[in-house]
C-alpha positions as a Markdown table, in Angstrom:
| # | Residue | x | y | z |
|---|---|---|---|---|
| 1 | Met | 3.4 | -17.4 | 22.8 |
| 2 | Glu | -0.4 | -16.9 | 22.6 |
| 3 | Thr | -2.5 | -15.5 | 19.7 |
| 4 | Lys | -2.3 | -11.8 | 18.9 |
| 5 | Asn | -5.0 | -10.0 | 17.1 |
| 6 | Ala | -5.6 | -6.7 | 15.4 |
| 7 | Val | -8.1 | -4.9 | 13.1 |
| 8 | Gly | -7.4 | -3.4 | 9.7 |
| 9 | Arg | -9.7 | -1.2 | 7.8 |
| 10 | Arg | -9.7 | 0.2 | 4.2 |
| 11 | Lys | -12.7 | 1.9 | 2.5 |
| 12 | Thr | -15.6 | -0.2 | 3.7 |
| 13 | Ser | -13.6 | -3.4 | 4.3 |
| 14 | Ile | -12.9 | -4.6 | 7.9 |
| 15 | Ala | -10.4 | -7.3 | 8.5 |
| 16 | Arg | -9.9 | -9.1 | 11.9 |
| 17 | Val | -6.5 | -10.7 | 12.0 |
| 18 | Tyr | -5.3 | -13.4 | 14.4 |
| 19 | Ile | -1.6 | -14.4 | 14.4 |
| 20 | Thr | -0.2 | -17.5 | 16.1 |
| 21 | Pro | 3.3 | -19.1 | 15.9 |
| 22 | Gly | 3.2 | -21.7 | 13.2 |
| 23 | Asn | 4.5 | -22.6 | 9.7 |
| 24 | Gly | 3.2 | -19.7 | 7.5 |
| 25 | Ala | -0.4 | -20.7 | 6.7 |
| 26 | Ile | -2.7 | -17.9 | 5.8 |
| 27 | Leu | -6.4 | -18.5 | 6.0 |
| 28 | Ile | -8.9 | -15.9 | 4.9 |
| 29 | Asn | -12.6 | -16.6 | 5.7 |
| 30 | Asn | -11.6 | -20.3 | 6.1 |
| 31 | Arg | -10.1 | -20.4 | 2.6 |
| 32 | Glu | -6.4 | -20.5 | 1.6 |
| 33 | Leu | -4.8 | -17.3 | 0.4 |
| 34 | Lys | -4.3 | -18.5 | -3.2 |
| 35 | Thr | -8.0 | -19.5 | -3.5 |
| 36 | Tyr | -9.4 | -16.3 | -1.9 |
| 37 | Phe | -7.2 | -13.8 | -3.8 |
| 38 | Leu | -6.6 | -15.2 | -7.3 |
| 39 | Ser | -4.5 | -12.2 | -8.3 |
| 40 | Glu | -0.8 | -12.3 | -7.5 |
| 41 | Ile | -0.8 | -8.6 | -6.8 |
| 42 | His | -3.4 | -9.0 | -4.0 |
| 43 | Gln | -1.5 | -12.0 | -2.6 |
| 44 | Thr | 1.7 | -10.0 | -2.5 |
| 45 | Thr | -0.2 | -7.1 | -0.8 |
| 46 | Val | -1.3 | -9.4 | 2.0 |
| 47 | Lys | 2.2 | -10.8 | 2.6 |
| 48 | Gln | 3.9 | -7.4 | 2.5 |
| 49 | Pro | 4.1 | -6.9 | 6.3 |
| 50 | Leu | 5.6 | -10.4 | 6.9 |
| 51 | Ala | 8.1 | -9.8 | 4.1 |
| 52 | Ala | 9.1 | -6.4 | 5.5 |
| 53 | Thr | 9.8 | -7.9 | 8.9 |
| 54 | Lys | 11.4 | -11.1 | 7.5 |
| 55 | Leu | 8.9 | -13.3 | 9.4 |
| 56 | Glu | 7.4 | -15.3 | 6.5 |
| 57 | Gly | 6.8 | -18.9 | 7.4 |
| 58 | Gln | 7.0 | -18.3 | 11.2 |
| 59 | Tyr | 3.4 | -17.4 | 11.9 |
| 60 | Asp | 0.0 | -18.7 | 11.0 |
| 61 | Val | -2.5 | -16.0 | 10.1 |
| 62 | Thr | -6.2 | -16.4 | 10.4 |
| 63 | Ile | -8.4 | -13.6 | 9.0 |
| 64 | Asn | -12.0 | -12.8 | 8.9 |
| 65 | Val | -12.7 | -10.0 | 6.4 |
| 66 | Glu | -16.0 | -8.5 | 5.2 |
| 67 | Gly | -17.3 | -5.6 | 3.2 |
| 68 | Gly | -15.8 | -3.7 | 0.2 |
| 69 | Gly | -14.1 | -5.1 | -2.8 |
| 70 | Ile | -11.1 | -7.4 | -3.4 |
| 71 | Lys | -8.5 | -4.6 | -3.3 |
| 72 | Gly | -10.0 | -2.9 | -0.2 |
| 73 | Gln | -10.0 | -6.2 | 1.6 |
| 74 | Ala | -6.4 | -7.0 | 0.7 |
| 75 | Glu | -5.3 | -3.6 | 2.0 |
| 76 | Ala | -7.4 | -4.0 | 5.1 |
| 77 | Ile | -5.7 | -7.4 | 5.8 |
| 78 | Arg | -2.3 | -5.8 | 5.2 |
| 79 | Leu | -2.9 | -3.2 | 7.8 |
| 80 | Gly | -4.3 | -5.8 | 10.3 |
| 81 | Ile | -1.3 | -8.0 | 9.9 |
| 82 | Ala | 1.1 | -5.1 | 10.4 |
| 83 | Arg | -0.7 | -4.0 | 13.5 |
| 84 | Ala | -0.7 | -7.6 | 14.9 |
| 85 | Leu | 3.1 | -7.9 | 14.2 |
| 86 | Val | 3.7 | -4.7 | 16.3 |
| 87 | Arg | 1.7 | -6.2 | 19.1 |
| 88 | Ile | 3.9 | -9.3 | 19.0 |
| 89 | Ser | 7.1 | -7.3 | 19.1 |
| 90 | Glu | 7.7 | -3.6 | 19.2 |
| 91 | Glu | 10.9 | -4.1 | 17.3 |
| 92 | Asn | 8.8 | -4.8 | 14.1 |
| 93 | Arg | 7.5 | -1.2 | 14.2 |
| 94 | Ala | 10.6 | 0.4 | 12.6 |
| 95 | Ala | 10.6 | -2.0 | 9.5 |
| 96 | Leu | 6.8 | -1.6 | 9.0 |
| 97 | Lys | 6.9 | 2.2 | 9.4 |
| 98 | Thr | 9.6 | 2.7 | 6.8 |
| 99 | Asp | 7.4 | 0.8 | 4.2 |
| 100 | Asn | 4.3 | 2.9 | 5.3 |
| 101 | Leu | 2.4 | -0.2 | 6.4 |
| 102 | Leu | 1.1 | 1.1 | 9.7 |
| 103 | Thr | -0.7 | 4.1 | 8.2 |
| 104 | Arg | -4.5 | 3.8 | 7.8 |
| 105 | Asp | -5.5 | 5.0 | 4.3 |
| 106 | Ser | -8.4 | 7.3 | 5.3 |
| 107 | Arg | -9.8 | 7.8 | 1.7 |
| 108 | Met | -13.4 | 6.9 | 1.5 |
| 109 | Val | -16.2 | 7.3 | -1.1 |
| 110 | Glu | -17.7 | 10.7 | -0.9 |
| 111 | Arg | -21.5 | 10.6 | -0.4 |
| 112 | Lys | -24.0 | 11.8 | -3.0 |
| 113 | Lys | -25.5 | 15.2 | -2.4 |
| 114 | Phe | -29.1 | 16.1 | -3.1 |
| 115 | Gly | -29.7 | 18.3 | -6.1 |
| 116 | Arg | -26.7 | 16.7 | -7.8 |
| 117 | Ala | -26.2 | 13.8 | -10.2 |
| 118 | Lys | -23.4 | 12.3 | -8.0 |
| 119 | Ala | -21.1 | 13.5 | -5.2 |
| 120 | Arg | -19.8 | 16.5 | -7.2 |
| 121 | Lys | -21.2 | 16.2 | -10.7 |
| 122 | Arg | -24.1 | 18.6 | -11.3 |
| 123 | Phe | -27.1 | 18.1 | -13.6 |
| 124 | Gln | -26.9 | 19.5 | -17.1 |
| 125 | Phe | -27.4 | 23.3 | -17.1 |
| 126 | Ser | -29.8 | 24.7 | -19.7 |
| 127 | Lys | -29.9 | 28.5 | -20.1 |
| 128 | Arg | -33.1 | 28.5 | -22.2 |
C-alpha cells in the first residue's frame, strides 16, 4: 500500500498529513510526537483518530504543520489523520464519524472593526 495524504485545518493552523504502513511512529515537523507536543492532552488529541479506528501501531504518520497555536495545530493534525484514514479505507468513516472526528471546526477569530476597540467591544461612551 502506498502513502495516503490529507489536509486538516483549525483556526489558522494547517496540517499536511502523510500516512504509510509501519509501526506507529508519529513525526511532526521532523520531531517526535512527545517532543513536539509536551502536553499529554495534545498527544491524546493527535492519536484520537487512530484509537477510534483501532489502528494504533499499524501506520507511520508524517506531518507538516504551520500557523496558529499548539491546540489549533493538534486539532488540525487530528482532522488530517482522520481524513487520511478514510482515504485508506472507507470502513473507517463510521467509527470516525461517531466520535465527530471528520467535522471541520469552522470557528475562527472575528476580525477587528474600525471605530471599535476590538471585534465587538466599543470605546467608552461619555455623555458629557
